[in-house]
N, C-alpha and C positions, 0 to 999 in steps of 0.2 A: 686630526680633523678639527677645524675651528667650528665650534657650536655657535659662538657669538663673535661677530667681527664688527668693530666700530672704526670708521674711517673719517679722519679730519672732523672730529666733533667739536663744534663751537656752541656755546650757550651764553647769551647775554640777557640782561634784564634792564628795563627802563625804556626810554625813548631816545630819539636821535640827539636830543639836547642834554640828556643826562643818562648815559648808558654805562652799565657795569658789565665787563666781560668776565665771566666766571670760568668757562672752559675755553681753552685756546688751542684748538686743533689737535685734540687727543686721538691717537691711534691705539686700539686696545683689542686684544683677542682672548678668548677663553676656549680651551679644548674640551671636547666631550669627556665628562667624568672628572674634571678638575674642581678643586675647592680653592677659590681665589678670594683674597681679602684686599680691600682698598682702604688705605690709611692716608693721613695727612694732617697738618696743623689746621686749626680753625681758619676758615676762609679759603682753604685749598681747593674746594670744589668737590670733595668726595661724595657728599650726599647728593649734590646736584648731578654728578655723573651717574650715580646709582638710579636716580629718578628718571634720567634721560634714557639710560640703557633699558630700564624696565618698563618704559612707555608711560610712566606716571606723569612725566613732563615731556615736552617736545624739544628736540635740539633746534637751535637757530639755523645751523648748517651742518651738513655731514650725512653719512649713511650708516645705518645700523642693521645688520643682518643677524637673525636668530634662527637656527635650524633651517637654513636655506630660504627664509622669508625676509624680505626687505621691509622692516616695519616702518621705516621713515616714509615709505610711499603709501602706507595704508590710510584709508578713510576711517572715520570714527567707528562705524558699525563693523567694518572688517577687523579693526584693531581689537575691539571688544570681544569678538569671536575668537581671535587669536589668543588673547589673554586666557580665556576659559580653558583652552586645551594645552597651551604651551608654557604658561608662566605660573609660578608659585611664589607666595610672599610670606615672610615672617617679619613682623613689625615689633619695635621696642615695647609698644603699649598693648600688645596682644591682639587688639581689635576683635575680641570675642563678643558675641551677642549674649547678653545676660539672661534673656528669656529662653534661651536654648540650652539643652544639656551639653555636656562635653561631646557626646557622640553626635548629636545634631549639629554642633558647630563644626566638627571634623568632616561631616558628610556634606556640608554646604557646596563645595565645588562639584560634587557629583550630582547634586539635585538640579543643576542647570544643564546637565549633560544627559544624553540618552543611555543611561546605565541601569541595568536591571537591579531590582532590590537585592537579589541574591549576590550579584557581583559587587554591589555597593557594600553589603555587609562583609563579604570576604576581604575586600580592600580595607575596610575599617578595622577588622580584626588584626590584619597584618600590620598596618601602620600604627595602631594604638598599642599593640603589644611590643613592637620594636622600639617605640618611643616611651614605653613604660607608663602609659596613661590609661590602659585598658580597665584597670580596677576602678577608675574614677568616671567611667563612661556615663553613668546615670546621674552624676552630680551636676550642679550648675556652677558657672564660673565663680560666683560669690562664695562657694563652699570649698574651693581648692586653693592651694598656695600659688605664689607667683611663678615658681618653677614649673608647677603642673600646668598653669595657664599657658606658659610659653611652649611647653611640650605639646599641648593641645594645638596651639597655633602652628607648630612645626608639622604635626600630623596632618593638619588641614592643608598645609602647603604641599606635602608629599603625596597625598592620597590619590590625586588624579594623574600621578606619574608625569609631571610636566617636563618640558625640555630643560628648564633651568629654574632654580630657586633663588630669589633675591631676598637677602636677609639684612635689614636695616637696624644696626645696633641691637641684635637680638638678646644680648646679655646685659644691656644697659640698666634694666630695672631689677636685676637679679643679684642675690648675694653670691659669694665666690663658689660655694658648694653647688647651688642650683645652676650657676653658669657653667661650671665644669661638667655637670651632668648633661646639660643640654648640648654642649659642644661635643662631648663624647658620642652622644646619640647621632648628631649630625655627621660626624666622621664615619660612624658605622653605616649610616644610610648612603653616604658617599662611596664607601668602599664596597659594600655589599650589593648595592643596586646601581653603581656608577652614576649616582645623582650628581648633576652639575650644580655647584653652589657659588654664588657671588655674594660676599658679605662686606658690609661697611662697619668698621669699628674704630674706636679710639684706643682700645685696650690691647697692648702687645701680647698679653697672655692669651686672649681670645684669638688674636691673629696667628699665634704660633701653632694653632691646631690645623691651619690650612696648608695647602701645598705651595702656594706662591703668594707673596705680598707685593702689591703695587702701591708705591708711595707717590702722592701728588704734592706739588708745591706751586702755588700761584696759578692754578688752572692747567698745569702741564704735568706729565709724568716725569718725576724726578729720578726715580730708580725702581728696580724690581729685585726682589729677593726670592730665590728658589730654595725650598727646603732640601730637595734632593735626598741624600742618604743621611742627613743630619737628624739627630733626635730632637724632640720638641724643646728641650732645655737649651741646646745650642742655637736652635733657630730663634728662640725667644731672645737670646743675647744679641744675635745679629740684628734683630728688629730694633731692640732698644738702642744699640749703637748707632744705627742709621737714623733713628728718631733724634738722637742727640745732635747729629749733624744738621738736621732740619730745624732744630731749636725747640723740640718737644712737640707732642701731639696733645691737643686739648679737645674738649667738646666743641663741635661745630654748631653754630646757631642755625 
C-alpha cells in the first residue's frame, strides 16, 4: 500500500523572465513501513523534493497524497492541522528549544494535541528509552552532546506516531559514531513500529541503512536501488558504484 504518492511533481523558482526548473515531473511512491533515502549530486533537487513532499514548500504542479489525504489541495489551516497529526521531522540542525529540557522538547508535538498527561508521559517514556535519551530527560540542549541532541530530535519526531517521518541530512552534523547510533535507532523504530521514514542524505553510509535509495539527477529520478536480501556492506557498495556513474554526490546548497 502506498503511504505517500507523488504524481508529476514540478517545482520551479523565479519568474517568467528568469525561471529555474528544479523538479521535472517526478513520480514517487513510498509504501507503509518503508525506510527510503533520496540522494543525488548538488543541484539534483533532492532537498527541494523533500521540502515539497513534506509540505514545507509547495509544488508548482502535481499531486501529493499522504495516508489518503491529498495535501496539494489543502488550504494553509487544514495543512497545519494535518502536519500536527501525520508528519514528523528530523532536521540536521536539531531545531531544539534551548529554554526547554530534553523531555519538554520531545513532548512538544503532544502539547498541541488533546493528549492526556498520563498518555503523554507513557509515550515519552517509550520514545526516549527506545532512542536512548531517557537518562538525559531533565537536561537542557546546551548540556548534551550533538548525538544526544539529534536523538532528542528523533524522539520528538516519533512521539506522536505520525504517518511518516521526514529526515533532512540527520547525520550531517554528527561524527561517525553518533551517526551510526542514530541510524541504528531509526532502523529499530522502523522495524519495531513500522515507522515510515523518508531521508535525504549525501552520505552513502547513511543511505545504506535504508531499504531503498532513489537517486536524482537534474530534477528527475535517475535510478532506484533496493536493498532486498543484501547486507548493508553490499548495499553500500551498490550505492557508491551508482554514485560514480552520476559523477559523485556532494552537499547540496
